[in-house]
C-alpha positions in Angstrom: 98.3 36.7 -199.0 99.9 39.0 -196.4 103.7 38.8 -196.0 105.0 36.9 -192.9 107.2 39.9 -192.0 107.2 43.4 -193.3 110.0 45.7 -192.1 109.9 49.4 -193.1 112.7 52.0 -192.5 113.8 50.3 -189.3 116.7 52.0 -187.4 118.3 51.1 -184.0 121.4 52.0 -182.1 123.6 50.9 -179.2 124.4 53.9 -177.1 125.2 56.5 -179.7 126.2 54.1 -182.4 123.6 53.4 -185.1 123.7 49.7 -186.0 120.6 49.5 -188.2 120.0 52.3 -190.7 116.6 52.5 -192.4 116.3 48.7 -192.9 113.4 47.6 -195.2 112.5 44.2 -196.5 109.6 41.8 -196.8 109.6 38.0 -196.1 107.1 35.9 -197.9 105.5 32.7 -196.5 107.3 29.3 -196.9 110.8 30.7 -197.4 114.1 29.7 -195.8 116.2 32.9 -195.6 119.7 33.6 -194.3 120.8 36.9 -192.9 124.5 37.4 -193.7 126.9 40.2 -193.2 130.2 41.1 -191.5 130.7 41.4 -187.7 128.9 44.5 -186.4 126.5 44.6 -189.4 123.5 44.5 -187.0 122.3 40.9 -187.7 121.6 39.8 -184.2 120.3 43.3 -183.3 117.8 43.1 -186.1 116.2 40.0 -184.7 116.1 41.5 -181.2 114.5 44.7 -182.5 111.9 42.7 -184.5 111.0 40.9 -181.2 110.9 44.0 -179.1 114.0 42.9 -177.2 115.9 46.0 -178.2 114.4 49.5 -178.8 114.0 50.9 -182.2 114.8 54.5 -183.1 112.2 54.6 -185.9 110.5 52.4 -188.5 107.7 49.8 -188.3 107.5 46.0 -188.1 104.5 43.8 -188.7 104.1 40.0 -188.6 101.2 38.6 -190.6 99.9 42.1 -190.9 99.9 42.7 -187.1 102.3 44.1 -184.5 104.5 41.7 -182.6 102.4 41.9 -179.5 99.4 40.4 -181.3 101.4 37.7 -183.2 104.0 36.5 -180.7 102.3 33.1 -180.3 103.0 32.4 -184.0 106.8 33.1 -183.7 109.5 30.9 -182.4 112.9 32.3 -181.5 116.3 30.7 -180.9 118.9 33.1 -179.5 122.7 32.8 -179.8 123.9 29.9 -177.6 126.5 32.2 -176.0 123.7 34.4 -174.5 122.1 31.6 -172.5 123.0 30.7 -168.9 123.7 27.0 -169.4 124.5 26.6 -165.7 120.8 27.2 -164.8 119.7 24.0 -162.9 117.3 22.4 -165.3 117.2 19.4 -167.6 116.6 19.2 -171.4 113.0 18.2 -171.1 112.1 21.2 -168.9 113.9 23.6 -171.3 111.8 22.3 -174.2 108.5 22.5 -172.2 109.3 26.2 -171.6 108.4 26.6 -175.3 104.8 25.6 -174.4 104.2 28.1 -171.7 102.7 30.5 -174.1 99.9 27.9 -174.6 99.9 26.4 -171.1 100.1 29.7 -169.2 102.9 30.5 -166.8 100.8 29.8 -163.7 99.7 26.4 -164.8 101.5 23.1 -164.5 102.4 21.2 -167.7 100.3 18.0 -168.2 101.0 14.6 -169.8 100.2 15.9 -173.3 102.7 18.7 -173.0 105.3 16.3 -171.8 104.7 14.1 -174.7 104.9 17.0 -177.1 108.2 18.1 -175.6 109.6 14.5 -175.8 108.5 14.3 -179.5 110.4 17.5 -180.3 113.5 16.2 -178.5 113.2 13.0 -180.4 113.0 14.9 -183.7 116.3 16.5 -182.8 117.9 13.2 -181.8 117.9 14.2 -178.1 115.2 12.0 -176.6 117.7 10.0 -174.7 119.0 13.2 -173.0 115.7 14.4 -171.7 116.7 14.1 -168.0 120.2 15.4 -168.6 121.1 18.7 -167.0 121.7 21.2 -169.8 125.1 22.1 -168.3 126.2 18.5 -169.0 125.4 18.7 -172.7 127.9 19.5 -175.4 127.5 22.7 -177.4 125.9 20.9 -180.3 123.5 19.1 -178.0 122.5 22.3 -176.3 121.7 23.8 -179.6 119.5 20.9 -180.5 117.6 21.3 -177.3 117.0 24.9 -178.0 115.8 24.2 -181.5 113.5 21.5 -180.0 112.1 24.2 -177.7 111.3 26.3 -180.7 109.8 23.4 -182.6 107.4 22.5 -179.8 105.8 25.9 -180.2 104.5 24.8 -183.6 105.1 28.4 -184.9 104.5 29.8 -188.3 107.7 31.8 -188.3 111.0 30.9 -186.8 113.9 33.3 -186.1 117.2 31.7 -185.3 120.4 33.6 -184.4 123.5 31.7 -185.6 122.1 28.1 -184.8 125.0 26.5 -186.7 127.8 28.4 -185.0 130.3 26.1 -183.2 128.3 22.9 -183.7 129.6 19.6 -185.0 128.9 18.4 -188.6 126.2 15.9 -187.4 124.3 18.7 -185.5 124.6 21.0 -188.5 123.0 18.4 -190.7 120.3 17.7 -188.2 119.5 21.4 -187.8 119.4 22.1 -191.5 117.3 19.0 -192.2 114.8 20.2 -189.6 114.7 23.8 -191.1 114.1 22.4 -194.6 111.3 20.2 -193.3 109.7 23.2 -191.7 109.9 25.1 -195.0 108.4 22.1 -196.8 105.5 22.3 -194.4 104.9 25.9 -195.4 106.5 27.5 -192.3 108.9 30.4 -192.7 112.4 30.5 -191.3 114.8 33.4 -190.9 118.4 32.5 -189.9 121.4 34.6 -189.0 124.2 32.7 -190.7 128.0 33.1 -190.7 129.3 30.6 -193.2 129.1 32.1 -196.8 130.3 28.8 -198.2 127.0 27.1 -197.4 124.5 29.8 -198.2 123.7 28.6 -201.7 123.3 25.0 -200.5 121.2 25.7 -197.4 118.9 28.7 -198.2 116.5 29.7 -201.0 116.6 33.4 -200.0 119.3 35.6 -198.6 119.3 39.0 -197.0 122.7 40.8 -197.3 123.0 43.2 -194.4 125.6 45.8 -193.3 123.6 48.2 -191.1 121.3 48.7 -194.1 120.0 46.1 -196.6 122.5 45.7 -199.4 120.3 43.1 -201.3 117.5 40.7 -200.6 115.9 38.0 -202.7 116.2 34.5 -204.1 119.7 33.2 -203.4 120.5 32.3 -207.0 119.8 35.8 -208.1 121.0 37.8 -205.0 124.0 36.0 -203.7 126.3 37.4 -206.3 130.0 38.4 -206.3 129.1 42.1 -206.6 126.5 42.0 -203.7 128.8 40.0 -201.4 131.7 42.4 -202.0 129.4 45.4 -201.5 128.3 43.9 -198.2 131.7 42.9 -196.8 134.1 45.3 -198.5 137.6 44.9 -197.3 136.7 42.4 -194.6 136.2 39.7 -197.2 139.1 37.2 -196.9 137.6 33.9 -197.7 135.7 32.0 -200.5 139.0 31.4 -202.4 138.6 30.3 -206.0 134.8 30.2 -205.6 134.7 34.0 -205.6 137.9 34.5 -207.6 
């Protein structure tokens, strides 16, 4: 079986500063992986380069054995909430239906079936009652649920999420993680940029430790070790208390 994602010697920069340096790793099907590392480690940039949203300097990326252009219909992406214009005049249902445009076509009008699919995705995220609400009127956690519903309605094989748990309330965090674990149990693959090291072992079965290059990658119980964490974070590591003491 082909890997879901195969990254080989990938490098990228912002202006003259290299933020990814010969990054290589393989993601197997049906895994729930966290990408963790300090600020400036290149975590968000990695997702953008994978999706051709930021240029690469060198290296190669393949999804299901093919380039992104041929496999984009099988990939769902949730960007950081802070990068979205939440003042755009649209409601929650319309945002979710945007996830179906790859199947509908941008010049075609969504039909009843598409509306029902979008409502089902909103309901799965506990947001069906907010379908007609303007996105600017939603709380941060509710906005994040809507964006995850937009990814879910794509019925993708691979989901890439950039810090979906950042700044959300506890109920939203549980709802998001329940959904991601359900996707994994259905055989889907999920890759998540994550910031809270306290929950890595509870939430993810695989972890990718990144600091411009890959420090370690594998099953969480084998890879998320004191040595690998300190190698990744170095002097910036100031938390974890007794757990890492």
